[in-house]
MIDOSE-1310 file (N, C-alpha, C; in nm, 2 decimals, decimal comma, always signed):
residues 305
xxxx	+14,70/+6,97/+9,52/+14,80/+6,98/+9,48/+14,89/+6,92/+9,34; +14,84/+6,77/+9,34/+14,89/+6,76/+9,21/+14,83/+6,80/+9,06; +14,68/+6,80/+9,09/+14,60/+6,84/+8,97/+14,63/+6,96/+8,98; +14,66/+7,08/+9,06/+14,73/+7,18/+8,97/+14,85/+7,23/+8,91
xxxx	+14,92/+7,11/+8,97/+15,08/+7,13/+8,88/+15,05/+7,09/+8,73; +14,93/+6,93/+8,74/+14,90/+6,93/+8,61/+14,83/+7,03/+8,52; +14,76/+7,05/+8,58/+14,71/+7,18/+8,49/+14,79/+7,31/+8,45; +14,86/+7,35/+8,54/+14,95/+7,45/+8,45/+15,09/+7,37/+8,37
xxxx	+15,12/+7,25/+8,37/+15,20/+7,21/+8,27/+15,09/+7,21/+8,13; +14,99/+7,19/+8,19/+14,92/+7,16/+8,02/+14,89/+7,28/+7,92; +14,89/+7,40/+8,07/+14,86/+7,49/+8,00/+14,98/+7,59/+7,91; +15,04/+7,53/+7,96/+15,19/+7,59/+7,95/+15,25/+7,53/+7,80
xxxx	+15,22/+7,38/+7,76/+15,25/+7,31/+7,66/+15,14/+7,36/+7,52; +15,02/+7,40/+7,60/+14,91/+7,45/+7,48/+14,96/+7,58/+7,42; +15,01/+7,70/+7,51/+15,09/+7,80/+7,48/+15,15/+7,82/+7,35; +15,27/+7,70/+7,39/+15,39/+7,68/+7,31/+15,34/+7,64/+7,19
xxxx	+15,30/+7,56/+7,19/+15,23/+7,53/+7,06/+15,16/+7,61/+7,00; +15,09/+7,72/+7,06/+15,00/+7,81/+6,96/+15,13/+7,91/+6,90; +15,22/+7,93/+7,01/+15,33/+8,06/+6,92/+15,40/+8,00/+6,82; +15,37/+7,86/+6,82/+15,53/+7,81/+6,69/+15,47/+7,80/+6,59
xxxx	+15,27/+7,78/+6,63/+15,22/+7,73/+6,50/+15,20/+7,91/+6,42; +15,18/+8,02/+6,50/+15,17/+8,10/+6,43/+15,24/+8,14/+6,34; +15,35/+8,15/+6,35/+15,44/+8,20/+6,21/+15,44/+8,13/+6,12; +15,40/+7,98/+6,11/+15,39/+7,91/+6,00/+15,28/+7,94/+5,94
xxxx	+15,16/+7,96/+5,99/+15,06/+7,99/+5,94/+15,02/+8,08/+5,88; +15,14/+8,22/+5,95/+15,15/+8,35/+5,85/+15,27/+8,34/+5,74; +15,37/+8,26/+5,71/+15,42/+8,24/+5,64/+15,36/+8,16/+5,52; +15,27/+8,03/+5,56/+15,19/+8,01/+5,42/+15,12/+8,11/+5,35
xxxx	+15,06/+8,18/+5,45/+14,92/+8,29/+5,38/+15,01/+8,37/+5,27; +15,15/+8,42/+5,32/+15,22/+8,51/+5,25/+15,25/+8,43/+5,11; +15,27/+8,30/+5,15/+15,34/+8,24/+5,01/+15,23/+8,20/+4,91; +15,10/+8,23/+4,96/+14,98/+8,18/+4,86/+14,97/+8,32/+4,79
xxxx	+14,99/+8,44/+4,91/+14,95/+8,56/+4,80/+15,03/+8,60/+4,71; +15,13/+8,57/+4,76/+15,29/+8,62/+4,66/+15,27/+8,53/+4,49; +15,27/+8,40/+4,55/+15,24/+8,34/+4,42/+15,12/+8,33/+4,32; +15,01/+8,40/+4,40/+14,90/+8,39/+4,30/+14,85/+8,56/+4,28
xxxx	+14,95/+8,63/+4,32/+14,94/+8,80/+4,27/+14,92/+8,83/+4,14; +14,97/+8,76/+4,07/+15,00/+8,77/+3,93/+14,85/+8,76/+3,86; +14,80/+8,64/+3,92/+14,66/+8,59/+3,86/+14,57/+8,69/+3,89; +14,55/+8,76/+3,92/+14,46/+8,87/+3,96/+14,49/+8,99/+3,91
xxxx	+14,63/+9,05/+3,85/+14,65/+9,13/+3,81/+14,60/+9,18/+3,67; +14,55/+9,27/+3,63/+14,51/+9,28/+3,48/+14,51/+9,43/+3,41; +14,55/+9,45/+3,28/+14,57/+9,59/+3,25/+14,41/+9,67/+3,27; +14,45/+9,78/+3,26/+14,36/+9,90/+3,29/+14,24/+9,92/+3,19
xxxx	+14,10/+9,94/+3,21/+13,99/+9,91/+3,14/+14,01/+10,06/+3,06; +13,88/+10,10/+3,01/+13,91/+10,18/+2,92/+13,85/+10,34/+3,04; +13,83/+10,30/+3,13/+13,78/+10,42/+3,25/+13,92/+10,43/+3,29; +14,04/+10,33/+3,30/+14,16/+10,39/+3,31/+14,22/+10,32/+3,46
xxxx	+14,08/+10,22/+3,50/+14,12/+10,16/+3,64/+14,11/+10,01/+3,60; +14,18/+9,96/+3,72/+14,23/+9,81/+3,74/+14,09/+9,73/+3,74; +14,09/+9,63/+3,62/+13,94/+9,56/+3,67/+14,01/+9,40/+3,69; +13,98/+9,32/+3,78/+14,03/+9,19/+3,82/+13,99/+9,09/+3,73
xxxx	+14,07/+9,01/+3,69/+14,03/+8,85/+3,61/+14,04/+8,72/+3,71; +13,95/+8,66/+3,69/+13,96/+8,53/+3,74/+14,05/+8,45/+3,67; +14,16/+8,41/+3,77/+14,27/+8,30/+3,76/+14,19/+8,18/+3,76; +14,25/+8,05/+3,71/+14,24/+7,92/+3,69/+14,23/+7,88/+3,85
xxxx	+14,15/+7,80/+3,86/+14,20/+7,68/+4,00/+14,32/+7,61/+3,99; +14,42/+7,64/+4,13/+14,55/+7,56/+4,14/+14,56/+7,49/+4,21; +14,62/+7,34/+4,25/+14,61/+7,26/+4,34/+14,74/+7,31/+4,39; +14,78/+7,32/+4,57/+14,86/+7,40/+4,62/+14,90/+7,26/+4,73
xxxx	+15,01/+7,22/+4,77/+15,06/+7,14/+4,85/+15,15/+7,19/+4,97; +15,07/+7,23/+5,15/+15,14/+7,33/+5,21/+15,17/+7,22/+5,35; +15,28/+7,26/+5,40/+15,33/+7,19/+5,55/+15,29/+7,30/+5,65; +15,19/+7,23/+5,74/+15,15/+7,32/+5,87/+15,22/+7,24/+6,00
xxxx	+15,23/+7,33/+6,09/+15,24/+7,23/+6,22/+15,13/+7,23/+6,31; +15,10/+7,10/+6,32/+14,96/+7,05/+6,45/+15,00/+7,03/+6,56; +14,96/+7,09/+6,64/+15,00/+7,05/+6,82/+14,95/+6,92/+6,84; +14,98/+6,82/+6,91/+14,99/+6,70/+6,93/+15,01/+6,70/+7,07
xxxx	+14,87/+6,64/+7,15/+14,95/+6,62/+7,30/+14,94/+6,46/+7,31; +15,07/+6,42/+7,37/+15,09/+6,32/+7,46/+15,10/+6,32/+7,59; +15,10/+6,23/+7,69/+15,08/+6,22/+7,82/+15,19/+6,12/+7,87; +15,29/+6,22/+7,96/+15,41/+6,12/+8,01/+15,35/+6,10/+8,18
xxxx	+15,43/+6,01/+8,20/+15,44/+5,95/+8,36/+15,55/+5,99/+8,43; +15,54/+6,06/+8,53/+15,66/+6,12/+8,59/+15,62/+6,07/+8,77; +15,75/+6,11/+8,86/+15,72/+6,09/+9,01/+15,78/+6,22/+9,07; +15,66/+6,24/+9,11/+15,69/+6,36/+9,21/+15,68/+6,36/+9,35
xxxx	+15,72/+6,48/+9,44/+15,74/+6,45/+9,57/+15,64/+6,53/+9,64; +15,57/+6,51/+9,73/+15,44/+6,53/+9,83/+15,45/+6,52/+9,97; +15,38/+6,61/+10,04/+15,34/+6,58/+10,20/+15,23/+6,53/+10,20; +15,22/+6,43/+10,32/+15,08/+6,39/+10,34/+15,09/+6,38/+10,50
xxxx	+15,01/+6,46/+10,55/+14,96/+6,48/+10,75/+14,90/+6,32/+10,76; +14,97/+6,25/+10,85/+14,88/+6,14/+10,88/+14,83/+6,17/+11,07; +14,76/+6,13/+11,10/+14,71/+6,16/+11,21/+14,79/+6,01/+11,33; +14,87/+6,04/+11,45/+14,87/+6,01/+11,53/+14,88/+5,99/+11,65
xxxx	+14,86/+5,89/+11,74/+14,79/+5,91/+11,90/+14,92/+5,91/+11,99; +14,93/+6,01/+12,07/+15,05/+6,03/+12,16/+14,99/+6,08/+12,27; +15,08/+6,02/+12,41/+15,05/+6,02/+12,55/+15,17/+6,15/+12,60; +15,14/+6,21/+12,67/+15,20/+6,31/+12,76/+15,16/+6,31/+12,90
xxxx	+15,26/+6,34/+13,01/+15,18/+6,37/+13,12/+15,14/+6,52/+13,16; +15,04/+6,53/+13,16/+14,99/+6,70/+13,24/+14,96/+6,70/+13,37; +14,99/+6,83/+13,42/+14,92/+6,89/+13,57/+14,82/+6,94/+13,58; +14,70/+6,87/+13,61/+14,58/+6,90/+13,66/+14,56/+6,95/+13,80
xxxx	+14,44/+7,06/+13,81/+14,40/+7,06/+13,94/+14,25/+7,05/+13,96; +14,21/+7,00/+14,10/+14,06/+6,96/+14,15/+14,03/+6,99/+14,22; +13,90/+7,08/+14,26/+13,86/+7,09/+14,36/+13,79/+7,00/+14,45; +13,83/+6,97/+14,57/+13,81/+6,85/+14,67/+13,70/+6,94/+14,77
xxxx	+13,55/+6,91/+14,82/+13,53/+6,97/+14,90/+13,50/+6,90/+15,02; +13,55/+6,98/+15,16/+13,59/+6,95/+15,29/+13,47/+7,00/+15,37; +13,38/+6,91/+15,43/+13,29/+6,99/+15,53/+13,31/+6,96/+15,67; +13,32/+7,07/+15,78/+13,34/+7,08/+15,89/+13,22/+7,14/+15,97
xxxx	+13,22/+7,12/+16,08/+13,12/+7,19/+16,17/+13,18/+7,30/+16,27; +13,09/+7,41/+16,23/+13,14/+7,54/+16,31/+13,03/+7,56/+16,37; +13,06/+7,65/+16,48/+12,97/+7,72/+16,59/+12,94/+7,86/+16,50; +12,82/+7,90/+16,49/+12,78/+8,03/+16,40/+12,68/+8,11/+16,50
xxxx	+12,67/+8,21/+16,51/+12,54/+8,25/+16,64/+12,42/+8,29/+16,51; +12,33/+8,22/+16,54/+12,23/+8,23/+16,45/+12,10/+8,34/+16,51; +12,07/+8,42/+16,42/+11,94/+8,53/+16,46/+11,81/+8,43/+16,46; +11,73/+8,47/+16,58/+11,58/+8,43/+16,60/+11,51/+8,52/+16,65
xxxx	+11,41/+8,56/+16,63/+11,31/+8,66/+16,59/+11,19/+8,59/+16,71; +11,18/+8,68/+16,80/+11,03/+8,66/+16,90/+10,96/+8,74/+16,90; +10,84/+8,75/+16,93/+10,76/+8,83/+17,00/+10,72/+8,85/+17,10; +10,70/+8,97/+17,18/+10,72/+8,98/+17,31/+10,59/+9,10/+17,33
xxxx	+10,53/+9,05/+17,41/+10,38/+9,15/+17,43/+10,44/+9,27/+17,54; +10,38/+9,38/+17,45/+10,38/+9,54/+17,53/+10,24/+9,60/+17,55; +10,27/+9,71/+17,63/+10,13/+9,78/+17,69/+10,19/+9,94/+17,65; +10,07/+10,01/+17,55/+10,15/+10,15/+17,62/+9,99/+10,25/+17,65
xxxx	+10,02/+10,36/+17,69/+9,89/+10,44/+17,69/+9,89/+10,55/+17,60; +9,73/+10,56/+17,55/+9,74/+10,66/+17,42/+9,61/+10,74/+17,44; +9,61/+10,89/+17,41/+9,55/+10,94/+17,44/+9,45/+10,99/+17,30; +9,29/+11,01/+17,31/+9,21/+11,04/+17,21/+9,10/+11,10/+17,24
xxxx	+9,03/+11,19/+17,12/+8,93/+11,29/+17,17/+8,79/+11,20/+17,14; +8,69/+11,28/+17,19/+8,53/+11,25/+17,18/+8,47/+11,34/+17,18; +8,40/+11,31/+17,04/+8,31/+11,48/+17,02/+8,16/+11,43/+17,09; +8,12/+11,49/+17,20/+7,99/+11,51/+17,21/+7,90/+11,62/+17,15
xxxx	+7,79/+11,57/+17,09/+7,71/+11,71/+17,01/+7,57/+11,73/+17,13; +7,58/+11,86/+17,15/+7,47/+11,92/+17,21/+7,41/+12,02/+17,13; +7,24/+12,04/+17,13/+7,18/+12,11/+17,06/+7,09/+12,22/+17,10; +7,12/+12,36/+17,04/+7,07/+12,47/+17,14/+6,95/+12,52/+17,05
xxxx	+6,83/+12,55/+17,10/+6,73/+12,60/+17,06/+6,74/+12,76/+17,01; +6,74/+12,76/+16,92/+6,74/+12,98/+16,90/+6,60/+13,02/+16,77; +6,56/+13,12/+16,82/+6,46/+13,19/+16,75/+6,51/+13,31/+16,67; +6,45/+13,28/+16,53/+6,54/+13,41/+16,44/+6,40/+13,47/+16,33
xxxx	+6,42/+13,54/+16,24/+6,34/+13,59/+16,17/+6,38/+13,58/+16,04; +6,32/+13,55/+15,94/+6,40/+13,53/+15,80/+6,26/+13,56/+15,70; +6,31/+13,65/+15,59/+6,26/+13,67/+15,50/+6,22/+13,55/+15,40; +6,06/+13,54/+15,36/+6,02/+13,42/+15,26/+5,95/+13,47/+15,15
xxxx	+5,97/+13,43/+15,07/+5,91/+13,45/+14,91/+5,77/+13,41/+14,93; +5,68/+13,51/+14,88/+5,51/+13,51/+14,90/+5,47/+13,50/+14,74; +5,43/+13,41/+14,71/+5,36/+13,47/+14,57/+5,23/+13,55/+14,52; +5,23/+13,60/+14,45/+5,13/+13,67/+14,46/+5,04/+13,74/+14,28
xxxx	+4,95/+13,69/+14,24/+4,89/+13,69/+14,10/+4,84/+13,86/+14,06; +4,89/+13,90/+13,95/+4,82/+14,02/+13,93/+4,82/+14,06/+13,77; +4,72/+14,15/+13,70/+4,62/+14,14/+13,58/+4,74/+14,23/+13,52; +4,80/+14,24/+13,39/+4,85/+14,34/+13,36/+4,83/+14,36/+13,21
xxxx	+4,80/+14,47/+13,15/+4,78/+14,51/+12,99/+4,90/+14,51/+12,89; +4,87/+14,49/+12,78/+4,95/+14,47/+12,69/+4,89/+14,51/+12,54; +4,99/+14,51/+12,41/+4,97/+14,52/+12,27/+5,04/+14,42/+12,24; +4,98/+14,38/+12,14/+5,01/+14,27/+12,02/+4,97/+14,29/+11,92
xxxx	+5,05/+14,25/+11,85/+5,02/+14,28/+11,65/+4,95/+14,14/+11,65; +4,82/+14,12/+11,55/+4,74/+14,08/+11,48/+4,71/+14,07/+11,35; +4,77/+13,98/+11,26/+4,75/+13,97/+11,08/+4,61/+13,95/+11,13; +4,53/+14,02/+10,99/+4,41/+13,97/+10,97/+4,41/+13,96/+10,80
xxxx	+4,32/+13,86/+10,75/+4,35/+13,85/+10,59/+4,24/+13,95/+10,52; +4,31/+14,00/+10,42/+4,21/+14,12/+10,35/+4,25/+14,08/+10,21; +4,09/+14,06/+10,13/+4,08/+13,96/+10,04/+4,07/+14,11/+9,91; +4,17/+14,10/+9,78/+4,16/+14,19/+9,67/+4,17/+14,15/+9,54
xxxx	+4,15/+14,18/+9,46/+4,14/+14,16/+9,28/+4,21/+14,21/+9,26; +4,32/+14,17/+9,18/+4,45/+14,20/+9,08/+4,44/+14,13/+8,94; +4,49/+14,21/+8,82/+4,46/+14,19/+8,72/+4,61/+14,11/+8,68; +4,61/+13,97/+8,65/+4,75/+13,92/+8,62/+4,76/+13,87/+8,46
xxxx	+4,90/+13,84/+8,41/+4,91/+13,82/+8,27/+4,94/+13,70/+8,26; +4,89/+13,64/+8,17/+4,89/+13,46/+8,19/+4,89/+13,44/+8,06; +5,00/+13,31/+8,01/+4,93/+13,24/+7,86/+4,89/+13,13/+7,84; +4,84/+13,18/+7,76/+4,68/+13,05/+7,69/+4,74/+13,00/+7,59
xxxx	+4,74/+12,85/+7,55/+4,77/+12,76/+7,47/+4,65/+12,81/+7,34; +4,69/+12,84/+7,20/+4,59/+12,81/+7,10/+4,60/+12,74/+6,97; +4,69/+12,64/+7,01/+4,71/+12,54/+6,90/+4,58/+12,49/+6,82; +4,61/+12,42/+6,70/+4,50/+12,35/+6,66/+4,55/+12,27/+6,51
xxxx	+4,47/+12,17/+6,46/+4,51/+12,10/+6,38/+4,46/+12,13/+6,21; +4,62/+12,15/+6,12/+4,56/+12,19/+6,03/+4,62/+12,07/+5,89; +4,58/+12,06/+5,79/+4,56/+11,95/+5,70/+4,68/+11,99/+5,63; +4,76/+11,86/+5,56/+4,89/+11,89/+5,51/+4,87/+11,75/+5,44
xxxx	+4,92/+11,79/+5,25/+4,98/+11,72/+5,23/+5,11/+11,65/+5,18; +5,11/+11,53/+5,18/+5,27/+11,44/+5,16/+5,26/+11,39/+5,03; +5,41/+11,35/+4,99/+5,40/+11,24/+4,89/+5,49/+11,12/+4,99; +5,49/+11,02/+4,92/+5,55/+10,89/+5,00/+5,65/+10,83/+4,91
xxxx	+5,74/+10,76/+4,97/+5,79/+10,66/+4,87/+5,75/+10,63/+4,73; +5,66/+10,61/+4,70/+5,59/+10,53/+4,60/+5,54/+10,62/+4,47; +5,50/+10,76/+4,54/+5,52/+10,89/+4,50/+5,35/+10,92/+4,47; +5,25/+10,82/+4,57/+5,13/+10,87/+4,61/+5,11/+11,00/+4,70
xxxx	+5,03/+11,10/+4,68/+4,96/+11,18/+4,73/+4,90/+11,15/+4,91; +4,90/+11,17/+5,00/+4,88/+11,20/+5,16/+4,81/+11,25/+5,19; +4,69/+11,30/+5,27/+4,65/+11,40/+5,33/+4,65/+11,34/+5,52; +4,69/+11,42/+5,58/+4,70/+11,41/+5,74/+4,69/+11,55/+5,82
xxxx	+4,66/+11,53/+5,90/+4,63/+11,65/+5,99/+4,75/+11,67/+6,09; +4,82/+11,78/+6,10/+4,91/+11,85/+6,15/+4,87/+11,90/+6,29; +4,95/+11,87/+6,39/+4,92/+11,98/+6,51/+5,03/+12,10/+6,50; +4,93/+12,26/+6,50/+5,00/+12,35/+6,49/+5,04/+12,42/+6,63
xxxx	+5,12/+12,39/+6,70/+5,18/+12,50/+6,83/+5,12/+12,65/+6,80; +5,03/+12,68/+6,96/+5,05/+12,87/+6,93/+5,00/+12,87/+7,07; +5,08/+13,02/+7,14/+5,04/+13,05/+7,26/+5,00/+13,22/+7,23; +4,86/+13,24/+7,32/+4,88/+13,37/+7,35/+4,83/+13,45/+7,46
xxxx	+4,89/+13,59/+7,48/+4,88/+13,63/+7,66/+4,76/+13,73/+7,67; +4,70/+13,68/+7,74/+4,59/+13,76/+7,78/+4,58/+13,82/+7,95; +4,50/+13,88/+7,97/+4,50/+13,98/+8,10/+4,37/+13,91/+8,17; +4,38/+13,85/+8,27/+4,30/+13,77/+8,35/+4,26/+13,80/+8,55
xxxx	+4,17/+13,85/+8,60/+4,17/+13,91/+8,72/+4,17/+13,76/+8,84; +4,26/+13,81/+8,92/+4,33/+13,69/+9,03/+4,26/+13,76/+9,15; +4,19/+13,70/+9,25/+4,20/+13,74/+9,40/+4,30/+13,67/+9,45; +4,33/+13,76/+9,55/+4,45/+13,79/+9,61/+4,44/+13,82/+9,76
xxxx	+4,49/+13,71/+9,86/+4,47/+13,75/+10,05/+4,60/+13,79/+10,08; +4,58/+13,92/+10,07/+4,69/+13,96/+10,18/+4,70/+14,03/+10,33; +4,77/+13,98/+10,38/+4,77/+14,00/+10,56/+4,78/+14,15/+10,61; +4,66/+14,19/+10,72/+4,70/+14,39/+10,72/+4,72/+14,32/+10,87
xxxx	+4,81/+14,40/+10,92/+4,85/+14,39/+11,09/+4,81/+14,53/+11,16; +4,74/+14,45/+11,25/+4,72/+14,58/+11,32/+4,69/+14,60/+11,51; +4,76/+14,65/+11,58/+4,75/+14,68/+11,71/+4,63/+14,61/+11,79; +4,64/+14,53/+11,85/+4,52/+14,49/+11,97/+4,56/+14,50/+12,09
xxxx	+4,47/+14,57/+12,20/+4,50/+14,53/+12,34/+4,45/+14,44/+12,43; +4,55/+14,37/+12,50/+4,52/+14,27/+12,61/+4,55/+14,22/+12,73; +4,49/+14,17/+12,80/+4,52/+14,15/+12,91/+4,56/+14,02/+12,94; +4,69/+13,99/+13,06/+4,78/+13,87/+13,08/+4,81/+13,87/+13,25
xxxx	+4,83/+13,76/+13,28/+4,82/+13,76/+13,45/+4,95/+13,71/+13,47; +5,05/+13,77/+13,54/+5,20/+13,80/+13,61/+5,22/+13,72/+13,77; +5,25/+13,62/+13,78/+5,27/+13,60/+13,92/+5,45/+13,65/+13,96; +5,42/+13,72/+14,03/+5,55/+13,77/+14,10/+5,55/+13,75/+14,24
xxxx	+5,70/+13,72/+14,33/+5,68/+13,69/+14,47/+5,72/+13,82/+14,56; +5,69/+13,83/+14,66/+5,70/+13,92/+14,77/+5,76/+13,88/+14,88; +5,85/+13,93/+14,93/+5,96/+13,91/+15,05/+5,88/+13,93/+15,20; +5,82/+13,82/+15,26/+5,74/+13,86/+15,38/+5,81/+13,81/+15,46
xxxx	+5,82/+13,87/+15,64/+5,90/+13,83/+15,73/+5,83/+13,75/+15,80; +5,90/+13,64/+15,83/+5,85/+13,52/+15,94/+5,94/+13,47/+16,08; +5,88/+13,40/+16,16/+5,98/+13,37/+16,30/+5,99/+13,22/+16,30; +6,09/+13,16/+16,28/+6,11/+13,01/+16,29/+6,20/+13,00/+16,42
xxxx	+6,16/+12,88/+16,46/+6,28/+12,82/+16,62/+6,33/+12,71/+16,55; +6,49/+12,70/+16,53/+6,54/+12,55/+16,47/+6,65/+12,53/+16,62; +6,70/+12,42/+16,58/+6,79/+12,36/+16,63/+6,91/+12,39/+16,63; +7,04/+12,42/+16,69/+7,16/+12,44/+16,63/+7,27/+12,35/+16,70
xxxx	+7,33/+12,27/+16,65/+7,45/+12,19/+16,70/+7,54/+12,23/+16,74; +7,61/+12,22/+16,89/+7,71/+12,28/+16,94/+7,83/+12,15/+16,98; +7,90/+12,09/+16,92/+7,99/+12,01/+16,93/+8,09/+12,04/+17,07; +8,13/+11,94/+17,15/+8,18/+11,93/+17,26/+8,30/+11,83/+17,27
xxxx	+8,38/+11,88/+17,26/+8,53/+11,77/+17,26/+8,56/+11,71/+17,38; +8,61/+11,61/+17,42/+8,67/+11,56/+17,57/+8,76/+11,45/+17,53; +8,87/+11,50/+17,58/+9,00/+11,42/+17,59/+9,01/+11,32/+17,69; +9,02/+11,17/+17,64/+9,01/+11,03/+17,74/+9,17/+10,96/+17,70
xxxx	+9,18/+10,87/+17,78/+9,31/+10,77/+17,79/+9,27/+10,69/+17,74; +9,36/+10,57/+17,77/+9,28/+10,44/+17,68/+9,46/+10,35/+17,72; +9,44/+10,17/+17,74/+9,56/+10,11/+17,73/+9,58/+9,99/+17,60; +9,66/+10,04/+17,54/+9,62/+9,95/+17,40/+9,79/+9,87/+17,39
xxxx	+9,75/+9,74/+17,39/+9,83/+9,58/+17,40/+9,88/+9,60/+17,25; +10,00/+9,56/+17,19/+10,04/+9,52/+17,12/+10,21/+9,44/+17,10; +10,28/+9,40/+17,00/+10,34/+9,32/+17,01/+10,50/+9,34/+16,92; +10,62/+9,33/+16,97/+10,74/+9,38/+16,94/+10,81/+9,31/+16,91
xxxx	+10,89/+9,26/+16,74/+10,97/+9,16/+16,72/+11,10/+9,20/+16,81; +11,15/+9,06/+16,86/+11,30/+9,11/+16,95/+11,37/+8,98/+16,85; +11,49/+9,03/+16,85/+11,59/+8,97/+16,78/+11,73/+8,93/+16,88; +11,74/+8,77/+16,86/+11,83/+8,69/+16,98/+11,93/+8,61/+16,90
xxxx	+12,04/+8,61/+16,91/+12,13/+8,54/+16,87/+12,17/+8,41/+16,96; +12,13/+8,32/+16,90/+12,20/+8,17/+16,95/+12,29/+8,08/+16,86; +12,38/+8,03/+16,99/+12,52/+8,01/+16,93/+12,47/+7,83/+16,85; +12,47/+7,81/+16,74/+12,48/+7,68/+16,69/+12,56/+7,63/+16,64
xxxx	+12,59/+7,47/+16,61/+12,67/+7,40/+16,49/+12,59/+7,38/+16,36; +12,70/+7,44/+16,29/+12,62/+7,41/+16,13/+12,75/+7,37/+16,07; +12,73/+7,27/+15,96/+12,79/+7,26/+15,88/+12,85/+7,36/+15,78; +13,03/+7,35/+15,75/+13,05/+7,47/+15,70/+13,16/+7,38/+15,55
xxxx	+13,13/+7,38/+15,44/+13,22/+7,32/+15,34/+13,28/+7,42/+15,28; +13,45/+7,36/+15,24/+13,55/+7,45/+15,23/+13,58/+7,36/+15,12; +13,65/+7,42/+14,95/+13,66/+7,34/+14,86/+13,84/+7,37/+14,86; +13,90/+7,29/+14,82/+14,03/+7,25/+14,84/+14,12/+7,24/+14,73
xxxx	+14,18/+7,27/+14,69/+14,27/+7,27/+14,55/+14,36/+7,11/+14,57; +14,32/+7,01/+14,45/+14,43/+6,88/+14,45/+14,50/+6,88/+14,35; +14,64/+6,89/+14,34/+14,74/+6,92/+14,25/+14,77/+6,76/+14,20; +14,80/+6,71/+14,08/+14,76/+6,56/+14,06/+14,87/+6,52/+13,87
xxxx	+14,94/+6,47/+13,89/+14,99/+6,42/+13,76/+14,90/+6,35/+13,72; +14,85/+6,35/+13,55/+14,79/+6,26/+13,50/+14,82/+6,24/+13,35; +14,85/+6,12/+13,28/+14,84/+6,10/+13,14/+14,73/+6,08/+13,07; +14,76/+6,19/+12,97/+14,62/+6,21/+12,86/+14,70/+6,13/+12,75
xxxx	+14,58/+6,11/+12,66/+14,61/+6,06/+12,50/+14,54/+6,18/+12,40; +14,64/+6,22/+12,33/+14,57/+6,34/+12,23/+14,62/+6,29/+12,03; +14,54/+6,33/+11,97/+14,57/+6,33/+11,79/+14,67/+6,44/+11,75; +14,76/+6,41/+11,68/+14,89/+6,52/+11,63/+14,87/+6,49/+11,48
xxxx	+14,91/+6,56/+11,41/+14,87/+6,51/+11,24/+15,09/+6,54/+11,22; +15,09/+6,46/+11,16/+15,29/+6,43/+11,19/+15,29/+6,46/+11,00; +15,34/+6,51/+10,94/+15,39/+6,52/+10,80/+15,50/+6,46/+10,75; +15,43/+6,35/+10,65/+15,53/+6,24/+10,60/+15,60/+6,32/+10,42
xxxx	+15,71/+6,28/+10,42/+15,74/+6,30/+10,29/+15,69/+6,15/+10,18; +15,65/+6,18/+10,09/+15,58/+6,03/+10,01/+15,63/+6,07/+9,85; +15,64/+6,00/+9,78/+15,67/+5,99/+9,63/+15,52/+5,96/+9,54; +15,49/+6,02/+9,46/+15,38/+6,01/+9,41/+15,41/+6,02/+9,23
xxxx	+15,35/+5,94/+9,15/+15,34/+5,89/+9,03/+15,20/+5,97/+8,97; +15,25/+6,06/+8,89/+15,15/+6,13/+8,80/+15,13/+6,15/+8,65; +15,03/+6,17/+8,60/+15,04/+6,16/+8,42/+15,03/+6,31/+8,39; +15,14/+6,36/+8,30/+15,11/+6,51/+8,28/+15,11/+6,53/+8,11
xxxx	+15,03/+6,60/+8,05/+15,03/+6,65/+7,94/+15,10/+6,68/+7,87; +15,17/+6,64/+7,75/+15,30/+6,72/+7,69/+15,27/+6,78/+7,55; +15,25/+6,87/+7,49/+15,21/+6,91/+7,38/+15,34/+6,95/+7,28; +15,32/+6,87/+7,18/+15,43/+6,89/+7,05/+15,38/+6,95/+6,92
xxxx	+15,43/+7,01/+6,83/+15,41/+7,04/+6,73/+15,48/+6,95/+6,59; +15,38/+6,87/+6,50/+15,38/+6,75/+6,44/+15,40/+6,86/+6,30; +15,49/+6,83/+6,21/+15,42/+6,86/+6,07/+15,36/+6,79/+5,96; +15,29/+6,87/+5,89/+15,16/+6,80/+5,85/+15,14/+6,87/+5,72
xxxx	+15,14/+6,78/+5,61/+15,12/+6,84/+5,46/+14,98/+6,86/+5,42; +14,89/+6,95/+5,39/+14,79/+6,95/+5,31/+14,77/+7,01/+5,19; +14,65/+6,99/+5,13/+14,65/+7,02/+4,97/+14,54/+7,11/+4,97; +14,51/+7,20/+4,91/+14,37/+7,28/+4,88/+14,39/+7,35/+4,74
xxxx	+14,32/+7,36/+4,72/+14,28/+7,46/+4,55/+14,26/+7,59/+4,59; +14,33/+7,69/+4,50/+14,36/+7,85/+4,48/+14,32/+7,89/+4,37; +14,27/+8,00/+4,38/+14,21/+8,04/+4,24/+14,05/+8,08/+4,22; +13,99/+8,07/+4,37/+13,87/+8,04/+4,33/+13,88/+8,17/+4,44
xxxx	+13,68/+8,24/+4,47/+13,67/+8,31/+4,56/+13,69/+8,30/+4,72; +13,67/+8,15/+4,74/+13,67/+8,11/+4,86/+13,78/+8,09/+4,94; +13,90/+8,00/+4,81/+14,04/+7,96/+4,84/+14,14/+8,09/+4,88; +14,08/+8,20/+4,80/+14,22/+8,33/+4,78/+14,19/+8,39/+4,93
x	+14,06/+8,38/+4,98/+14,10/+8,46/+5,11/+14,19/+8,41/+5,23
């Protein structure tokens, strides 16, 4: 909090100093321009336009306001939170268990043996001899006549047109890079077309009769004897023993726990933050404007701007 107040005071002082220094600086610039305006004025030249003439440098003394920061010690009020231990009485409730013996019916399961009469079926298999006539396939082989196509080779002579090379070597005279004549043989390719006889084998197809065996089945009656099963069912009874769970309730003493609330007063200690006003001494920056004389040379291109 103190640092933020000091920062705000410093920023306000700098802003006031800048606002005060601005009019003085602008007034100095206007005075400098008015005093030396005539030094740059000159009569028009031959073309009728003004030609600036450089004036002699002059030394001018100016008074400017310079911001100066000083530090001031002041006392401000502040609030500080301090922890303090305090005590108070509070009402609290706690649950106290209480156990007593009670009589409760407890289920007890026992198995009791019992019997019952049940019926079931028994299958007896009886076989019966039966004579019957069936058709049995009997294989027979017979010879059949057929016609098939047979290819026979037939030789014939035909004339074919073929190409035959007829190239030969010819002497050629060449002159090398030294101007000497040299003779060498050069191969001259050539091809001629001639008719030559060619023997060709062509197939000739003819029909030829032939015999082949075929196996067929013919059905013949046969008498057979077989056993046919005839099931016979019979109902019987039997005694089956089994057990049944039986539930019985028995009174027994069992512990029973109950939670009872008990209220009591209790002193507790707690921490509390107490606001305490205090006086603090802080250092605040103060900005003031101090007049200061400066000397500069005007009349050159750098100082006249």
